[in-house]
N, C-alpha and C positions, 0 to 999 in steps of 0.2 A: 774161072767159071764156077767152080763149086762155091767159092766165097760169095760171089754175086748171088747165086741161088739161095744160099743160107741167109744172106742179108735180106733178100726179097721176101723169103719165108717169114722172118721175124718182123719185118715191116708190116706184112699183111696180118699177122697175129696181133701185133700191137694196135693196129688200126681197128680191127674187128672187136677187140676187147674194149677199147675206149668208146667205140660207137655203141656197143650194147649197154655199157654202163651209163651212157649219156641219155638213154631213152627213159622217159618217165615210166615208173612201174617195173623196171627191169634192174636187177642187181646181180651180183655174182652168184647168188644162191637161189633167187626166186624171180618169178614173173607174176605180177599182180594184175588180175582182170576183174571186172565187176559188171553189175547190171542192176537195173531197176525192174522189179517184177511184181506181180500180184501174189502176195502171200496171205492177203485178206481180201474181202470184197467178193464180187461175183465170180471172179476167175481164180480164186485161191487154190482150188484143186489143180488147175492147169499149171499155175505158177510153181507149185510144189513138185509136180510131176516133171516139169522141164528141168528144174534144178537138181532134185534128189536122184531122179532116175535117168536123167539125160546128162547134163553138164558135169555134175559132181561124180557120177559113176565113171564117166569117160576120163575125167581128170585124175581120178584115183588110179586107174589103170596106167595112165601116162606117168604119174608120179612114182608109182611102184616100179615102173620100168626104168627109172632114173631121171625122169623129167624131160625137159626140152633143153638139149645141149648142157645137161647137168643141172639145170635150174628147175626147182619144183614150182608148180603153178598153184597160186593161192587165189581164191575168189572172195569178193566182197559183194554182198547182195543187200539191197534196200527194198523195203515193201512200199509199193505205191498204191495198193488197193485198187488198181485199175483206174486211177485218176490221173489224167494227162498233166495237170499242174504239179502233182507230186513226182511224176516221172521226170519232168524237166528239172525240178529241184534236186532230185536224187542223182540225176546224171551230172549236173553241175558239181555236186558234192564229190562224186566219184572222180571227176577230172581235176577239179581245183584243189580239193582238200586231200583226197586219198591218193591222187597221182597215179591212177591206174594206167596200164599199158593199152588196154582195149576195153571197149564197152561191148557186152554180149547180151544175148537172150532178149531182144526186143520182141514185144508183142505187136499186134496190128496198129496200135496207136503210136508207134515209134516215130512217126513223122512229127509228132508234137514236140520233139526235141530240136528239130531243124531250125526254128526261129532263133533259138539260143546259140546255135552253132554257126550261124551265118554272119 
């Protein structure tokens, strides 16, 4: 009975490790997330506030506490100047080239990305 429990335990550990490593943007040491936001243009102030005093501040606390399951969270941001076409291009770049795990910090025009994703 104990041998069966130990075997089951190691099977679950092996599957969970291989599953996490297979996700884009997730490695043994970090999780990469990203977003397209306005760092220039009419909403530059809002874009900076969301990232510097929102997301980045929160993730600094998470990383200082050891990360998520021991993985540090790293962010990649691209400036879209509040232009929907740049938001789409940046999102494609984040997914296809940077291989991020998740897209974060959408603004109101986030629906502009939907045609690319469907």
